[in-house]
matplotlib code that plots the C-alpha trace (Angstrom):
import matplotlib.pyplot as plt

x = [125.3, 121.5, 119.0, 115.4, 112.8, 109.5, 107.6, 108.3, 108.1, 107.2, 109.7, 111.0, 110.3, 108.3, 109.8, 110.4, 112.7, 115.0, 118.4, 118.2, 120.5, 118.2, 116.5, 113.1, 113.4, 110.3, 110.0, 106.8, 106.4, 104.6, 104.4, 102.8, 100.4, 99.2, 98.6, 96.7, 94.6, 93.8, 92.7, 90.6, 89.0, 88.2, 86.7, 84.4, 83.5, 82.9, 79.3, 78.5, 80.2, 78.5, 75.1, 75.7, 76.4, 73.0, 74.1, 71.9, 72.7, 70.0, 69.6, 70.8, 71.6, 69.3, 69.3, 68.8, 71.6, 73.6, 72.2, 74.5, 75.5, 74.3, 76.6, 74.4, 76.0, 79.2, 82.2, 79.8, 79.6, 83.2, 82.8, 79.7, 81.3, 83.1, 80.1, 78.1, 80.7, 81.1, 77.3, 77.0, 79.8, 77.8, 79.5, 79.8, 77.2, 78.8, 82.2, 80.7, 79.1, 82.4, 84.4, 82.0, 82.1, 85.9, 86.3, 83.9, 85.0, 88.8, 89.3, 86.3, 85.2, 83.1, 84.9, 86.0, 83.2, 83.0, 82.6, 79.9, 81.1, 83.4, 85.2, 82.5, 81.5, 81.5, 82.8, 80.2, 82.8, 85.5, 87.7, 88.0, 90.4, 88.2, 89.6, 90.0, 86.6, 85.3, 84.8, 81.2, 80.3, 77.6, 75.8, 76.2, 75.8, 74.0, 73.0, 70.7, 71.4, 70.0, 71.4, 71.3, 72.1, 75.4, 74.1, 71.8, 74.8, 77.1, 74.3, 74.1, 77.8, 79.0, 76.3, 77.3, 75.9, 74.8, 71.2, 70.6, 71.2, 69.0, 66.1, 66.5, 66.1, 63.1, 61.5, 62.2, 60.3, 57.4, 57.2, 57.1, 54.5, 52.2, 52.5, 50.6, 47.7, 48.6, 49.2, 52.6, 53.4, 56.6, 56.4, 59.7, 60.3, 62.3, 65.5, 65.3, 68.1, 66.0, 62.8, 64.4, 67.9, 67.7, 69.7, 72.5, 76.0, 77.1, 79.8, 80.1, 81.8, 80.1, 77.9, 78.2, 77.6, 74.8, 72.9, 73.5, 72.5, 69.2, 68.2, 69.1, 67.3, 64.0, 64.0, 64.1, 61.4, 59.1, 59.7, 57.9, 54.2, 54.2, 55.9, 54.5, 56.4, 55.6, 58.0, 55.5, 52.9, 55.5, 56.6, 53.0, 52.1, 55.3, 54.2, 50.8, 52.3, 55.0, 57.7, 59.1, 57.6, 61.1, 62.4, 65.7, 67.3, 65.5, 66.2, 62.5, 59.3, 56.8, 53.1, 52.3, 54.5, 52.6, 49.2, 50.4, 51.8, 48.5, 46.4, 48.7, 48.9, 45.1, 44.7, 47.3, 45.2, 41.8, 41.6, 39.2, 39.0, 40.0, 37.5, 35.4, 38.4, 38.7, 42.0, 42.1, 44.9, 45.3, 47.5, 51.1, 54.0, 57.7, 60.3, 64.1, 65.5, 67.3, 70.3, 72.1, 72.9, 75.0, 77.5, 77.2, 74.6, 70.9, 67.9, 64.2, 61.9, 58.2, 55.2, 51.5, 49.2, 46.2, 42.7, 41.7, 38.0, 37.7, 34.0, 34.1, 32.4, 34.3, 37.9, 39.5, 42.9, 43.7, 46.9, 49.1, 52.2, 55.3, 57.1, 56.8, 59.9, 57.3, 54.1, 51.9, 48.3, 46.0, 42.3, 40.4, 38.8, 36.0, 33.4, 33.4, 36.8, 38.7, 40.5, 39.3, 41.5, 44.4, 47.7, 51.1, 53.6, 57.4, 58.8, 61.4, 61.5, 59.6, 56.5, 56.5, 54.9, 52.4, 51.1, 48.1, 47.0, 47.5, 45.3, 42.6, 42.7, 43.3, 41.0, 43.4, 47.0, 50.0, 53.4, 56.8, 60.2, 62.9, 65.3, 62.9, 62.8, 66.6, 66.9, 65.3, 65.9, 62.3, 60.6, 58.3, 57.5, 56.4, 54.0, 52.6, 52.2, 50.6, 47.4, 47.3, 46.0, 48.4, 52.2, 53.6, 57.3, 58.1, 61.7, 63.8, 65.4, 68.9, 68.5, 67.3, 69.9, 72.7, 71.4, 71.1, 67.4, 67.3, 64.0, 65.7, 68.5, 68.3, 67.8, 65.0, 63.2, 63.5, 61.9, 59.2, 58.1, 58.4, 56.0, 53.6, 53.5, 50.2]
y = [31.3, 31.3, 30.4, 31.4, 28.7, 30.0, 27.2, 28.8, 32.5, 34.8, 36.3, 39.7, 41.2, 40.4, 37.6, 40.1, 42.3, 39.4, 39.2, 37.4, 34.8, 33.9, 30.5, 32.0, 35.0, 35.3, 38.2, 40.2, 40.7, 44.0, 45.5, 42.4, 42.0, 45.6, 45.1, 41.9, 43.5, 46.5, 44.2, 42.1, 45.2, 46.6, 43.3, 43.0, 46.7, 47.2, 45.9, 48.4, 51.2, 50.6, 50.2, 53.6, 55.1, 53.9, 50.7, 47.7, 44.0, 41.8, 38.0, 36.6, 33.0, 30.1, 30.9, 33.8, 36.1, 35.0, 36.9, 38.9, 36.5, 36.8, 37.0, 34.3, 31.9, 32.0, 31.1, 30.7, 34.5, 34.6, 31.7, 33.2, 36.7, 35.5, 34.2, 37.3, 39.7, 37.8, 37.7, 41.5, 42.7, 45.1, 44.4, 40.6, 39.7, 42.0, 40.3, 36.9, 37.9, 39.5, 36.4, 34.2, 36.3, 36.6, 32.8, 31.8, 34.4, 34.3, 30.7, 29.0, 27.3, 28.1, 29.5, 27.3, 27.0, 26.7, 23.1, 21.6, 19.2, 17.3, 18.6, 17.7, 14.3, 11.2, 8.0, 5.3, 2.7, 4.3, 1.2, 1.8, 4.4, 6.5, 8.0, 11.8, 13.4, 14.5, 18.1, 18.9, 22.2, 24.4, 24.0, 21.1, 22.2, 19.5, 18.9, 21.1, 24.1, 22.4, 23.0, 20.9, 21.9, 20.4, 19.5, 17.0, 14.9, 15.6, 14.8, 11.2, 10.8, 12.5, 12.5, 14.0, 10.9, 7.4, 7.0, 4.6, 7.4, 9.9, 7.4, 6.5, 10.2, 10.4, 7.4, 8.8, 12.0, 9.9, 7.6, 10.6, 12.5, 9.4, 8.6, 11.9, 10.6, 12.8, 11.7, 12.1, 12.3, 13.0, 14.5, 14.1, 16.6, 14.7, 16.2, 17.4, 15.0, 12.1, 13.0, 14.4, 12.8, 12.9, 16.1, 15.2, 15.1, 11.8, 11.8, 13.9, 13.8, 11.3, 9.7, 6.2, 7.0, 9.4, 6.8, 4.2, 6.7, 7.5, 3.8, 3.2, 6.4, 5.7, 2.1, 3.2, 5.8, 3.2, 0.8, 3.1, 3.8, 7.4, 8.9, 10.4, 9.5, 12.1, 10.8, 8.9, 11.7, 14.3, 12.2, 11.6, 15.2, 16.1, 13.5, 15.1, 18.6, 17.4, 18.9, 18.2, 20.0, 21.1, 24.0, 23.7, 26.5, 26.0, 23.6, 23.5, 22.1, 24.3, 24.7, 21.2, 19.9, 22.2, 21.0, 17.4, 17.8, 19.3, 16.6, 13.7, 14.9, 15.3, 11.8, 10.4, 11.9, 10.9, 8.5, 9.5, 13.2, 14.5, 12.5, 15.7, 17.9, 19.7, 21.2, 23.7, 25.7, 29.3, 32.1, 31.6, 33.2, 34.1, 34.8, 34.7, 31.2, 30.3, 28.3, 30.7, 33.3, 30.8, 30.8, 34.5, 34.1, 34.9, 33.2, 32.9, 30.0, 29.8, 28.0, 28.2, 28.6, 26.5, 26.7, 24.1, 23.4, 20.9, 20.6, 20.7, 24.1, 26.8, 27.8, 27.8, 29.1, 32.4, 34.5, 33.7, 35.1, 33.2, 34.0, 31.3, 32.2, 32.9, 30.7, 31.2, 30.3, 29.4, 29.1, 30.3, 27.1, 24.8, 22.5, 19.2, 18.0, 19.9, 18.7, 20.4, 19.1, 21.2, 20.5, 21.8, 21.7, 22.1, 22.6, 24.1, 26.1, 23.5, 24.4, 27.9, 26.7, 24.5, 27.2, 28.5, 24.9, 23.8, 26.8, 25.4, 22.0, 22.5, 24.6, 24.9, 24.8, 26.5, 26.4, 27.0, 26.9, 24.6, 27.5, 29.0, 25.6, 25.4, 29.0, 28.3, 24.5, 23.6, 25.5, 27.5, 24.5, 22.6, 25.4, 25.5, 21.8, 21.4, 23.0, 20.5, 17.0, 16.3, 17.0, 17.0, 17.3, 18.4, 17.9, 17.9, 14.7, 16.2, 17.5, 14.2, 12.2, 14.4, 14.2, 17.9, 18.4, 20.8, 19.3, 15.9, 17.1, 15.5, 18.9, 20.0, 16.7, 16.9, 20.3, 19.5, 16.4, 18.4, 21.0, 18.3, 16.7, 17.1]
z = [-102.4, -101.6, -104.3, -104.6, -104.1, -105.6, -103.9, -100.5, -101.2, -104.1, -106.4, -105.1, -108.6, -111.7, -113.9, -116.7, -114.4, -113.5, -115.2, -118.5, -117.2, -114.3, -114.8, -113.9, -116.3, -118.5, -121.0, -120.8, -124.5, -123.6, -127.1, -128.6, -125.7, -126.1, -129.8, -129.2, -126.5, -128.7, -131.6, -129.2, -127.8, -131.3, -132.3, -129.3, -129.1, -132.8, -132.6, -129.8, -131.6, -134.9, -133.2, -131.5, -134.9, -136.2, -138.1, -137.6, -138.2, -139.8, -139.8, -143.1, -142.1, -141.4, -137.7, -135.2, -134.3, -131.2, -128.3, -125.9, -123.2, -119.6, -116.6, -115.1, -117.6, -115.6, -117.7, -120.6, -120.7, -122.0, -124.4, -126.0, -126.5, -129.6, -131.6, -130.4, -131.7, -135.0, -135.7, -135.0, -137.3, -139.5, -142.8, -142.3, -144.9, -147.5, -146.8, -147.3, -150.6, -151.7, -150.8, -152.7, -155.8, -155.9, -155.4, -158.1, -160.7, -160.1, -159.1, -160.6, -157.4, -154.3, -151.3, -148.5, -146.0, -142.3, -141.4, -139.2, -137.0, -135.0, -132.0, -129.5, -131.0, -128.9, -130.6, -130.8, -129.9, -127.6, -127.9, -131.7, -132.9, -135.2, -138.4, -138.6, -138.8, -142.2, -143.0, -143.8, -145.5, -144.1, -147.4, -149.7, -153.3, -155.2, -158.8, -160.9, -158.6, -155.5, -152.1, -148.9, -145.3, -144.4, -140.9, -142.5, -143.4, -140.4, -137.9, -139.0, -139.4, -136.2, -133.5, -130.2, -128.5, -129.6, -130.9, -128.0, -125.5, -127.4, -127.7, -124.0, -123.2, -125.4, -123.8, -120.3, -121.3, -122.7, -119.7, -117.3, -119.2, -119.7, -116.0, -115.4, -117.6, -120.6, -124.2, -125.7, -129.5, -131.4, -134.9, -136.8, -139.6, -142.2, -143.6, -147.2, -148.1, -146.7, -148.7, -151.8, -152.2, -156.0, -156.3, -153.9, -155.6, -156.9, -154.2, -151.1, -147.7, -145.4, -148.1, -146.8, -143.1, -144.0, -146.0, -143.3, -140.6, -142.3, -142.4, -138.8, -137.6, -139.3, -138.4, -134.7, -135.3, -136.7, -133.8, -131.3, -131.4, -130.2, -133.3, -136.5, -139.7, -142.5, -145.2, -147.3, -147.2, -148.2, -151.2, -152.2, -152.2, -154.2, -156.8, -157.0, -157.4, -159.9, -157.7, -154.2, -151.2, -150.2, -152.4, -154.2, -152.1, -148.8, -145.9, -144.8, -146.2, -147.9, -146.8, -147.9, -145.0, -142.6, -143.7, -143.5, -140.0, -138.7, -140.3, -139.3, -135.7, -135.5, -136.9, -134.4, -131.5, -132.9, -135.7, -138.4, -137.3, -140.7, -142.8, -143.2, -144.1, -147.4, -148.3, -151.2, -152.8, -151.7, -152.8, -154.1, -152.2, -152.8, -150.1, -149.7, -149.5, -146.4, -147.7, -150.2, -147.6, -145.7, -148.5, -149.4, -152.1, -152.5, -153.9, -153.7, -152.7, -153.9, -152.6, -152.1, -149.1, -148.4, -147.1, -144.5, -144.0, -141.1, -141.4, -145.2, -145.3, -143.4, -143.9, -140.4, -141.4, -139.7, -139.8, -136.8, -135.3, -136.3, -133.1, -130.5, -128.5, -125.7, -125.4, -128.5, -127.8, -130.7, -130.0, -133.1, -134.3, -133.2, -134.6, -136.5, -137.7, -135.0, -131.8, -128.7, -125.8, -124.7, -126.6, -125.7, -128.6, -128.1, -131.6, -133.9, -137.1, -139.1, -137.2, -138.7, -141.9, -140.0, -137.6, -139.7, -140.3, -136.7, -135.8, -138.1, -136.6, -132.8, -130.6, -127.6, -128.7, -127.1, -129.0, -127.4, -129.2, -128.2, -127.6, -125.0, -123.3, -123.2, -121.9, -118.5, -118.4, -119.0, -116.1, -118.3, -120.4, -117.3, -116.4, -119.9, -120.3, -116.9, -118.3, -121.3, -121.9, -124.7, -125.1, -128.6, -129.5, -133.1, -133.9, -137.0, -138.1, -138.0, -134.4, -133.1, -135.1, -133.7, -130.2, -129.6, -128.8, -125.8, -124.6, -124.0, -121.8, -118.3, -116.5, -118.9, -118.6, -114.8, -114.7, -117.2, -115.2, -112.0, -113.5, -114.5, -111.0, -109.1]

ax = plt.figure().add_subplot(projection="3d")
ax.plot(x, y, z, "-o")
ax.set_aspect("equal")
plt.show()
């Protein structure tokens, strides 16, 4: 009797059509596959169908909605379809609010949260068998109604690469920029949990590694001379106000952090430049807080704007766009107390509160968001920075600690330095 060798020739019929007794028989499971395909199709098509019907999705989390992936991303097109479809489900925010209400009213506890962390982390010591990764909530609910972004904890406990690697990347970018004759400065926006740890829970997942990580991180920051450490200034201003400059329900600093960033950066570039400055309180403001929506809740954060008079006489704060996903050029200030050389700033969401005050202090400033730098691997950033005398990187502590700063990826650094070459 002859036997079929599937290594030499294909089967004469599909596996599902072979006799059940055949060793190569494989059932098709056609009905289950059809159901699965229909469900998948409805999931991925529902955002398009609801959009066509007039429904619109709005941002309610502390980030932008995932953009529809590009075919140019290769296989990344398929891996990004899932987060895109999830973000654009029209009733997702209502579902999160409903789940939170049911969990708290029926079970007396917050609902289980998506966790931040772990699958892609690199062990600091590969020879050591690490314990199972901790589960970090998206939002850590602290004492007195305070909230903290879970990523502030997980970034120090489960970085995607060792700090040595991250700081080596940072130093490579610095060395390349300074080799072109330009100045290079890094402004680190401290985490809320670093500046205002008072309201953290008495015990929380990752407490020990978080506190140890903070100490190691800032020790390294203070060892290099091109960084700006704002921690002391933020605490001092909070002491003067009688309340912290980070709101209880917000992950970002208020306007005080923005003014301090502008002033500290100007001083770093030209010592004594702000001796003529006057900073006066402006109008109070209220807006939705950014942390509660992450767990299906809502809340408000309050603050106050400021007037900045670099020459001590004229308020140079002007309304600015908060969109720097494309290059945002600010050139409305001049005179004593202002910095006139061209500055290119690569930054993240902490810069939003600083924009009006940066506009008051810098006469030729172009701002570009990290996400835009990542999108084209630094090519546009290289073009923007080529026209500047100073390059500034503003980065959140949690991003630098985790090792996920797009600007520091090797390909981006290569393209930025290529753009700066004569």
